[in-house]
C-alpha positions as semicolon CSV with decimal commas, in nm:
position;residue;x (nm);y (nm);z (nm)
1;X;0,004;-0,016;-0,005
2;X;0,134;0,345;-0,111
3;X;0,225;0,599;0,184
4;X;-0,059;0,822;0,009
5;X;-0,325;0,560;0,012
6;X;-0,234;0,504;0,391
7;X;-0,264;0,859;0,482
8;X;-0,600;0,907;0,295
9;X;-0,758;0,603;0,457
10;X;-0,640;0,686;0,796
11;X;-0,771;1,044;0,763
12;X;-1,106;0,899;0,635
13;X;-1,138;0,649;0,925
14;X;-1,084;0,920;1,181
15;X;-1,353;1,131;1,018
16;X;-1,570;0,814;1,036
17;X;-1,487;0,761;1,403
18;X;-1,577;1,126;1,499
19;X;-1,900;1,120;1,315
20;X;-2,003;0,794;1,469
21;X;-1,880;0,909;1,819
22;X;-1,677;0,586;1,864
23;X;-1,302;0,563;1,960
24;X;-1,039;0,537;1,705
25;X;-1,057;0,303;1,391
26;X;-0,731;0,147;1,270
27;X;-0,603;-0,094;1,005
28;X;-0,496;-0,416;1,142
29;X;-0,175;-0,574;1,073
30;X;-0,170;-0,855;0,835
31;X;0,025;-1,149;0,739
32;X;0,076;-1,029;0,398
33;X;0,316;-0,729;0,333
34;X;0,137;-0,400;0,266
35;X;-0,225;-0,525;0,337
36;X;-0,457;-0,487;0,640
37;X;-0,639;-0,794;0,760
38;X;-0,933;-0,566;0,873
39;X;-1,047;-0,299;1,077
40;X;-0,986;-0,256;1,459
41;X;-1,221;-0,053;1,660
42;X;-1,112;0,116;1,983
43;X;-1,383;0,201;2,248
44;X;-1,284;0,407;2,534
45;X;-1,433;0,327;2,891
46;X;-1,792;0,426;2,928
47;X;-1,859;0,379;2,551
48;X;-1,976;0,042;2,580
49;X;-1,968;-0,079;2,947
50;X;-1,848;0,049;3,296
51;X;-1,508;0,231;3,356
52;X;-1,387;-0,052;3,555
53;X;-1,385;-0,279;3,262
54;X;-1,143;-0,044;3,066
55;X;-1,162;-0,005;2,693
56;X;-1,290;-0,240;2,435
57;X;-1,148;-0,357;2,111
58;X;-1,342;-0,502;1,822
59;X;-1,177;-0,647;1,511
60;X;-1,373;-0,703;1,202
61;X;-1,186;-0,906;0,941
62;X;-1,172;-0,789;0,573
63;X;-1,346;-1,081;0,449
64;X;-1,662;-0,952;0,636
65;X;-1,606;-0,589;0,482
66;X;-1,558;-0,747;0,120
67;X;-1,906;-0,700;0,000
68;X;-1,893;-0,333;0,042
69;X;-1,538;-0,267;-0,078
70;X;-1,482;-0,074;-0,393
71;X;-1,205;-0,217;-0,634
72;X;-0,979;0,041;-0,481
73;X;-1,062;-0,082;-0,145
74;X;-1,000;-0,453;-0,235
75;X;-0,627;-0,361;-0,299
76;X;-0,594;-0,254;0,080
77;X;-0,694;-0,578;0,240
78;X;-0,572;-0,926;0,234
79;X;-0,416;-1,199;0,459
80;X;-0,498;-1,301;0,806
81;X;-0,467;-1,140;1,126
82;X;-0,127;-1,221;1,284
83;X;-0,151;-1,427;1,618
84;X;0,049;-1,173;1,781
85;X;-0,208;-0,907;1,749
86;X;-0,483;-1,112;1,895
87;X;-0,304;-1,158;2,225
88;X;-0,461;-0,938;2,488
89;X;-0,766;-0,825;2,293
90;X;-1,108;-0,863;2,460
């Protein structure tokens, strides 16, 4: 993925998360170089549950997003989520 494309996608994801009033939305790492395995949604405390539970993280694999992707978006995603990225997720 080119640097400019990654910047544009990060910018758009930031705007989406502000509009939906949720936490950050990030590209998840992938086992395929220069691709993303999906989107990771980060919810702050109080957004989903009590503060004592802390923040929540929700991962959406690219296969779930595929029916909604334009051909350009299809170039961004691929591969699987690395096992190291799954550790410690709720």
